[in-house]
PDB file as gemmi writes it, atoms N, CA and C in Angstrom:
CRYST1    1.000    1.000    1.000  90.00  90.00  90.00 P 1                      
ATOM      1  N   MET A   1      -4.038 -34.058 -24.181  1.00  0.00           N  
ATOM      2  CA  MET A   1      -5.380 -33.862 -23.499  1.00  0.00           C  
ATOM      3  C   MET A   1      -6.116 -35.238 -23.635  1.00  0.00           C  
ATOM      4  N   ILE A   2      -6.396 -35.763 -22.535  1.00  0.00           N  
ATOM      5  CA  ILE A   2      -7.125 -37.042 -22.485  1.00  0.00           C  
ATOM      6  C   ILE A   2      -8.535 -36.835 -21.901  1.00  0.00           C  
ATOM      7  N   LEU A   3      -9.646 -37.120 -22.461  1.00  0.00           N  
ATOM      8  CA  LEU A   3     -10.933 -37.007 -21.932  1.00  0.00           C  
ATOM      9  C   LEU A   3     -11.480 -38.419 -21.783  1.00  0.00           C  
ATOM     10  N   THR A   4     -12.090 -38.491 -20.439  1.00  0.00           N  
ATOM     11  CA  THR A   4     -12.623 -39.777 -20.098  1.00  0.00           C  
ATOM     12  C   THR A   4     -14.007 -39.569 -19.547  1.00  0.00           C  
ATOM     13  N   LYS A   5     -15.061 -40.170 -20.205  1.00  0.00           N  
ATOM     14  CA  LYS A   5     -16.451 -39.916 -19.755  1.00  0.00           C  
ATOM     15  C   LYS A   5     -17.395 -40.999 -20.299  1.00  0.00           C  
ATOM     16  N   ARG A   6     -18.526 -40.949 -19.675  1.00  0.00           N  
ATOM     17  CA  ARG A   6     -19.672 -41.950 -20.019  1.00  0.00           C  
ATOM     18  C   ARG A   6     -20.533 -41.321 -21.132  1.00  0.00           C  
ATOM     19  N   GLU A   7     -20.843 -39.982 -21.041  1.00  0.00           N  
ATOM     20  CA  GLU A   7     -21.680 -39.315 -22.024  1.00  0.00           C  
ATOM     21  C   GLU A   7     -20.940 -39.225 -23.388  1.00  0.00           C  
ATOM     22  N   PRO A   8     -21.745 -39.070 -24.414  1.00  0.00           N  
ATOM     23  CA  PRO A   8     -21.101 -38.775 -25.714  1.00  0.00           C  
ATOM     24  C   PRO A   8     -20.239 -37.512 -25.659  1.00  0.00           C  
ATOM     25  N   PHE A   9     -19.184 -37.510 -26.435  1.00  0.00           N  
ATOM     26  CA  PHE A   9     -18.381 -36.332 -26.432  1.00  0.00           C  
ATOM     27  C   PHE A   9     -19.037 -35.230 -27.215  1.00  0.00           C  
ATOM     28  N   THR A  10     -18.908 -33.975 -26.822  1.00  0.00           N  
ATOM     29  CA  THR A  10     -19.602 -32.892 -27.465  1.00  0.00           C  
ATOM     30  C   THR A  10     -18.866 -32.623 -28.742  1.00  0.00           C  
ATOM     31  N   ILE A  11     -19.427 -31.705 -29.572  1.00  0.00           N  
ATOM     32  CA  ILE A  11     -18.753 -31.267 -30.777  1.00  0.00           C  
ATOM     33  C   ILE A  11     -17.565 -30.476 -30.388  1.00  0.00           C  
ATOM     34  N   GLU A  12     -17.582 -29.664 -29.379  1.00  0.00           N  
ATOM     35  CA  GLU A  12     -16.415 -28.833 -28.985  1.00  0.00           C  
ATOM     36  C   GLU A  12     -15.282 -29.692 -28.534  1.00  0.00           C  
ATOM     37  N   GLU A  13     -15.561 -30.819 -27.727  1.00  0.00           N  
ATOM     38  CA  GLU A  13     -14.520 -31.753 -27.294  1.00  0.00           C  
ATOM     39  C   GLU A  13     -13.889 -32.467 -28.480  1.00  0.00           C  
ATOM     40  N   ILE A  14     -14.735 -32.808 -29.372  1.00  0.00           N  
ATOM     41  CA  ILE A  14     -14.093 -33.423 -30.643  1.00  0.00           C  
ATOM     42  C   ILE A  14     -13.200 -32.459 -31.457  1.00  0.00           C  
ATOM     43  N   LYS A  15     -13.739 -31.242 -31.559  1.00  0.00           N  
ATOM     44  CA  LYS A  15     -12.876 -30.221 -32.241  1.00  0.00           C  
ATOM     45  C   LYS A  15     -11.583 -30.042 -31.494  1.00  0.00           C  
ATOM     46  N   ARG A  16     -11.558 -29.960 -30.226  1.00  0.00           N  
ATOM     47  CA  ARG A  16     -10.222 -29.727 -29.442  1.00  0.00           C  
ATOM     48  C   ARG A  16      -9.412 -31.044 -29.675  1.00  0.00           C  
ATOM     49  N   LEU A  17      -9.885 -32.173 -29.662  1.00  0.00           N  
ATOM     50  CA  LEU A  17      -9.088 -33.421 -29.997  1.00  0.00           C  
ATOM     51  C   LEU A  17      -8.602 -33.350 -31.354  1.00  0.00           C  
ATOM     52  N   LYS A  18      -9.440 -32.922 -32.404  1.00  0.00           N  
ATOM     53  CA  LYS A  18      -8.996 -32.809 -33.736  1.00  0.00           C  
ATOM     54  C   LYS A  18      -7.775 -31.885 -34.013  1.00  0.00           C  
ATOM     55  N   GLU A  19      -7.743 -30.822 -33.178  1.00  0.00           N  
ATOM     56  CA  GLU A  19      -6.653 -29.803 -33.237  1.00  0.00           C  
ATOM     57  C   GLU A  19      -5.416 -30.504 -32.976  1.00  0.00           C  
ATOM     58  N   LEU A  20      -5.420 -31.489 -32.011  1.00  0.00           N  
ATOM     59  CA  LEU A  20      -4.187 -32.098 -31.553  1.00  0.00           C  
ATOM     60  C   LEU A  20      -3.834 -33.232 -32.470  1.00  0.00           C  
ATOM     61  N   PHE A  21      -4.833 -33.994 -32.884  1.00  0.00           N  
ATOM     62  CA  PHE A  21      -4.633 -35.332 -33.541  1.00  0.00           C  
ATOM     63  C   PHE A  21      -5.030 -35.454 -35.062  1.00  0.00           C  
ATOM     64  N   ALA A  22      -5.616 -34.338 -35.650  1.00  0.00           N  
ATOM     65  CA  ALA A  22      -6.169 -34.372 -37.014  1.00  0.00           C  
ATOM     66  C   ALA A  22      -7.171 -35.430 -37.105  1.00  0.00           C  
ATOM     67  N   VAL A  23      -7.035 -36.421 -37.989  1.00  0.00           N  
ATOM     68  CA  VAL A  23      -8.097 -37.328 -38.403  1.00  0.00           C  
ATOM     69  C   VAL A  23      -8.091 -38.631 -37.513  1.00  0.00           C  
ATOM     70  N   TYR A  24      -6.963 -38.914 -36.798  1.00  0.00           N  
ATOM     71  CA  TYR A  24      -6.906 -40.205 -36.011  1.00  0.00           C  
ATOM     72  C   TYR A  24      -6.814 -40.004 -34.554  1.00  0.00           C  
ATOM     73  N   ILE A  25      -7.945 -40.059 -33.865  1.00  0.00           N  
ATOM     74  CA  ILE A  25      -7.931 -39.884 -32.375  1.00  0.00           C  
ATOM     75  C   ILE A  25      -8.030 -41.374 -31.677  1.00  0.00           C  
ATOM     76  N   LYS A  26      -6.959 -41.682 -30.903  1.00  0.00           N  
ATOM     77  CA  LYS A  26      -6.951 -42.934 -30.199  1.00  0.00           C  
ATOM     78  C   LYS A  26      -8.004 -42.848 -29.084  1.00  0.00           C  
ATOM     79  N   THR A  27      -8.733 -43.942 -28.956  1.00  0.00           N  
ATOM     80  CA  THR A  27      -9.608 -44.190 -27.926  1.00  0.00           C  
ATOM     81  C   THR A  27      -9.566 -45.575 -27.308  1.00  0.00           C  
ATOM     82  N   VAL A  28      -9.953 -45.698 -26.016  1.00  0.00           N  
ATOM     83  CA  VAL A  28     -10.120 -46.967 -25.367  1.00  0.00           C  
ATOM     84  C   VAL A  28     -11.416 -46.978 -24.725  1.00  0.00           C  
ATOM     85  N   VAL A  29     -12.270 -47.996 -24.910  1.00  0.00           N  
ATOM     86  CA  VAL A  29     -13.626 -48.065 -24.464  1.00  0.00           C  
ATOM     87  C   VAL A  29     -13.769 -49.323 -23.559  1.00  0.00           C  
ATOM     88  N   ASP A  30     -14.414 -49.006 -22.388  1.00  0.00           N  
ATOM     89  CA  ASP A  30     -14.849 -50.163 -21.493  1.00  0.00           C  
ATOM     90  C   ASP A  30     -16.251 -50.415 -21.920  1.00  0.00           C  
ATOM     91  N   ILE A  31     -16.328 -51.702 -22.569  1.00  0.00           N  
ATOM     92  CA  ILE A  31     -17.696 -52.022 -23.132  1.00  0.00           C  
ATOM     93  C   ILE A  31     -18.662 -52.434 -22.095  1.00  0.00           C  
ATOM     94  N   GLU A  32     -18.239 -52.672 -20.916  1.00  0.00           N  
ATOM     95  CA  GLU A  32     -19.257 -53.057 -19.767  1.00  0.00           C  
ATOM     96  C   GLU A  32     -19.715 -51.782 -19.124  1.00  0.00           C  
ATOM     97  N   LYS A  33     -18.782 -50.877 -18.757  1.00  0.00           N  
ATOM     98  CA  LYS A  33     -19.205 -49.680 -18.136  1.00  0.00           C  
ATOM     99  C   LYS A  33     -19.619 -48.536 -18.984  1.00  0.00           C  
ATOM    100  N   LYS A  34     -19.487 -48.878 -20.376  1.00  0.00           N  
ATOM    101  CA  LYS A  34     -19.804 -47.718 -21.483  1.00  0.00           C  
ATOM    102  C   LYS A  34     -19.041 -46.514 -21.135  1.00  0.00           C  
ATOM    103  N   LEU A  35     -17.753 -46.657 -20.922  1.00  0.00           N  
ATOM    104  CA  LEU A  35     -16.922 -45.454 -20.531  1.00  0.00           C  
ATOM    105  C   LEU A  35     -15.895 -45.378 -21.636  1.00  0.00           C  
ATOM    106  N   CYS A  36     -15.600 -44.127 -22.081  1.00  0.00           N  
ATOM    107  CA  CYS A  36     -14.643 -43.946 -23.164  1.00  0.00           C  
ATOM    108  C   CYS A  36     -13.567 -43.000 -22.737  1.00  0.00           C  
ATOM    109  N   SER A  37     -12.345 -43.313 -23.135  1.00  0.00           N  
ATOM    110  CA  SER A  37     -11.247 -42.371 -22.865  1.00  0.00           C  
ATOM    111  C   SER A  37     -10.543 -42.129 -24.182  1.00  0.00           C  
ATOM    112  N   ALA A  38     -10.435 -40.890 -24.639  1.00  0.00           N  
ATOM    113  CA  ALA A  38      -9.923 -40.565 -25.788  1.00  0.00           C  
ATOM    114  C   ALA A  38      -8.920 -39.352 -25.723  1.00  0.00           C  
ATOM    115  N   GLY A  39      -8.043 -39.343 -26.808  1.00  0.00           N  
ATOM    116  CA  GLY A  39      -7.019 -38.224 -26.844  1.00  0.00           C  
ATOM    117  C   GLY A  39      -5.672 -38.602 -26.346  1.00  0.00           C  
ATOM    118  N   CYS A  40      -5.429 -39.878 -26.168  1.00  0.00           N  
ATOM    119  CA  CYS A  40      -4.096 -40.326 -25.724  1.00  0.00           C  
ATOM    120  C   CYS A  40      -3.127 -40.326 -26.853  1.00  0.00           C  
ATOM    121  N   ASP A  41      -1.782 -40.311 -26.540  1.00  0.00           N  
ATOM    122  CA  ASP A  41      -0.784 -40.500 -27.500  1.00  0.00           C  
ATOM    123  C   ASP A  41      -0.585 -41.953 -27.852  1.00  0.00           C  
ATOM    124  N   ARG A  42      -0.744 -42.822 -26.828  1.00  0.00           N  
ATOM    125  CA  ARG A  42      -0.613 -44.160 -26.951  1.00  0.00           C  
ATOM    126  C   ARG A  42      -1.788 -44.822 -26.204  1.00  0.00           C  
ATOM    127  N   HIS A  43      -2.407 -45.922 -26.746  1.00  0.00           N  
ATOM    128  CA  HIS A  43      -3.584 -46.489 -26.147  1.00  0.00           C  
ATOM    129  C   HIS A  43      -3.402 -46.841 -24.728  1.00  0.00           C  
ATOM    130  N   PHE A  44      -2.211 -47.349 -24.240  1.00  0.00           N  
ATOM    131  CA  PHE A  44      -1.995 -47.745 -22.898  1.00  0.00           C  
ATOM    132  C   PHE A  44      -2.210 -46.595 -21.937  1.00  0.00           C  
ATOM    133  N   GLU A  45      -2.148 -45.328 -22.308  1.00  0.00           N  
ATOM    134  CA  GLU A  45      -2.398 -44.228 -21.375  1.00  0.00           C  
ATOM    135  C   GLU A  45      -3.822 -44.132 -21.049  1.00  0.00           C  
ATOM    136  N   SER A  46      -4.733 -44.276 -21.959  1.00  0.00           N  
ATOM    137  CA  SER A  46      -6.102 -44.258 -21.691  1.00  0.00           C  
ATOM    138  C   SER A  46      -6.539 -45.538 -20.901  1.00  0.00           C  
ATOM    139  N   GLU A  47      -5.843 -46.730 -21.359  1.00  0.00           N  
ATOM    140  CA  GLU A  47      -6.184 -47.892 -20.692  1.00  0.00           C  
ATOM    141  C   GLU A  47      -5.838 -47.871 -19.149  1.00  0.00           C  
ATOM    142  N   LYS A  48      -4.721 -47.188 -18.904  1.00  0.00           N  
ATOM    143  CA  LYS A  48      -4.259 -47.036 -17.440  1.00  0.00           C  
ATOM    144  C   LYS A  48      -5.369 -46.268 -16.656  1.00  0.00           C  
ATOM    145  N   ILE A  49      -5.847 -45.130 -17.313  1.00  0.00           N  
ATOM    146  CA  ILE A  49      -6.936 -44.329 -16.694  1.00  0.00           C  
ATOM    147  C   ILE A  49      -8.097 -45.170 -16.368  1.00  0.00           C  
ATOM    148  N   LEU A  50      -8.602 -45.983 -17.287  1.00  0.00           N  
ATOM    149  CA  LEU A  50      -9.752 -46.789 -17.096  1.00  0.00           C  
ATOM    150  C   LEU A  50      -9.582 -47.954 -16.058  1.00  0.00           C  
ATOM    151  N   LEU A  51      -8.357 -48.452 -16.115  1.00  0.00           N  
ATOM    152  CA  LEU A  51      -8.050 -49.551 -15.016  1.00  0.00           C  
ATOM    153  C   LEU A  51      -8.113 -48.919 -13.686  1.00  0.00           C  
ATOM    154  N   GLN A  52      -7.554 -47.712 -13.562  1.00  0.00           N  
ATOM    155  CA  GLN A  52      -7.548 -46.994 -12.195  1.00  0.00           C  
ATOM    156  C   GLN A  52      -8.916 -46.674 -11.851  1.00  0.00           C  
ATOM    157  N   GLN A  53      -9.925 -46.635 -12.726  1.00  0.00           N  
ATOM    158  CA  GLN A  53     -11.246 -46.259 -12.360  1.00  0.00           C  
ATOM    159  C   GLN A  53     -12.087 -47.545 -12.090  1.00  0.00           C  
ATOM    160  N   GLY A  54     -11.433 -48.609 -12.150  1.00  0.00           N  
ATOM    161  CA  GLY A  54     -12.126 -49.869 -11.782  1.00  0.00           C  
ATOM    162  C   GLY A  54     -12.453 -50.774 -12.981  1.00  0.00           C  
ATOM    163  N   SER A  55     -12.027 -50.331 -14.236  1.00  0.00           N  
ATOM    164  CA  SER A  55     -12.396 -51.215 -15.331  1.00  0.00           C  
ATOM    165  C   SER A  55     -11.563 -52.504 -15.278  1.00  0.00           C  
ATOM    166  N   LYS A  56     -12.094 -53.559 -15.959  1.00  0.00           N  
ATOM    167  CA  LYS A  56     -11.301 -54.798 -15.982  1.00  0.00           C  
ATOM    168  C   LYS A  56     -10.718 -54.973 -17.352  1.00  0.00           C  
ATOM    169  N   GLN A  57      -9.590 -55.490 -17.465  1.00  0.00           N  
ATOM    170  CA  GLN A  57      -8.717 -55.674 -18.633  1.00  0.00           C  
ATOM    171  C   GLN A  57      -9.586 -56.293 -19.794  1.00  0.00           C  
ATOM    172  N   LYS A  58     -10.322 -57.359 -19.452  1.00  0.00           N  
ATOM    173  CA  LYS A  58     -11.066 -58.044 -20.469  1.00  0.00           C  
ATOM    174  C   LYS A  58     -12.160 -57.164 -21.093  1.00  0.00           C  
ATOM    175  N   ASP A  59     -12.621 -56.147 -20.471  1.00  0.00           N  
ATOM    176  CA  ASP A  59     -13.694 -55.237 -20.993  1.00  0.00           C  
ATOM    177  C   ASP A  59     -13.131 -54.126 -21.817  1.00  0.00           C  
ATOM    178  N   LEU A  60     -11.819 -53.942 -21.943  1.00  0.00           N  
ATOM    179  CA  LEU A  60     -11.140 -52.754 -22.620  1.00  0.00           C  
ATOM    180  C   LEU A  60     -10.936 -53.040 -24.113  1.00  0.00           C  
ATOM    181  N   TRP A  61     -11.267 -52.151 -24.911  1.00  0.00           N  
ATOM    182  CA  TRP A  61     -11.032 -52.227 -26.379  1.00  0.00           C  
ATOM    183  C   TRP A  61     -10.446 -50.990 -26.930  1.00  0.00           C  
ATOM    184  N   GLY A  62      -9.399 -50.966 -27.701  1.00  0.00           N  
ATOM    185  CA  GLY A  62      -8.747 -49.883 -28.265  1.00  0.00           C  
ATOM    186  C   GLY A  62      -9.212 -49.632 -29.630  1.00  0.00           C  
ATOM    187  N   ALA A  63      -9.221 -48.350 -30.014  1.00  0.00           N  
ATOM    188  CA  ALA A  63      -9.895 -47.977 -31.368  1.00  0.00           C  
ATOM    189  C   ALA A  63      -9.022 -46.618 -31.690  1.00  0.00           C  
ATOM    190  N   GLY A  64      -9.477 -46.262 -32.883  1.00  0.00           N  
ATOM    191  CA  GLY A  64      -8.989 -44.913 -33.394  1.00  0.00           C  
ATOM    192  C   GLY A  64      -9.971 -44.335 -34.372  1.00  0.00           C  
TER     193      GLY A  64                                                      
END                                                                             
């Protein structure tokens, strides 16, 4: 389950992600658009989603 949004993640969304990934949830953030994609198995999956939505590679940062 990959969630991509501008608004902060809700407690329910975080709980659902924790059920799948325990304590380490991978995320990729577009620092210019303030857009976050979380819940991927590999960072490149969220990166691809953000690039398809118009993000620029130089603006993307992966985290966990």
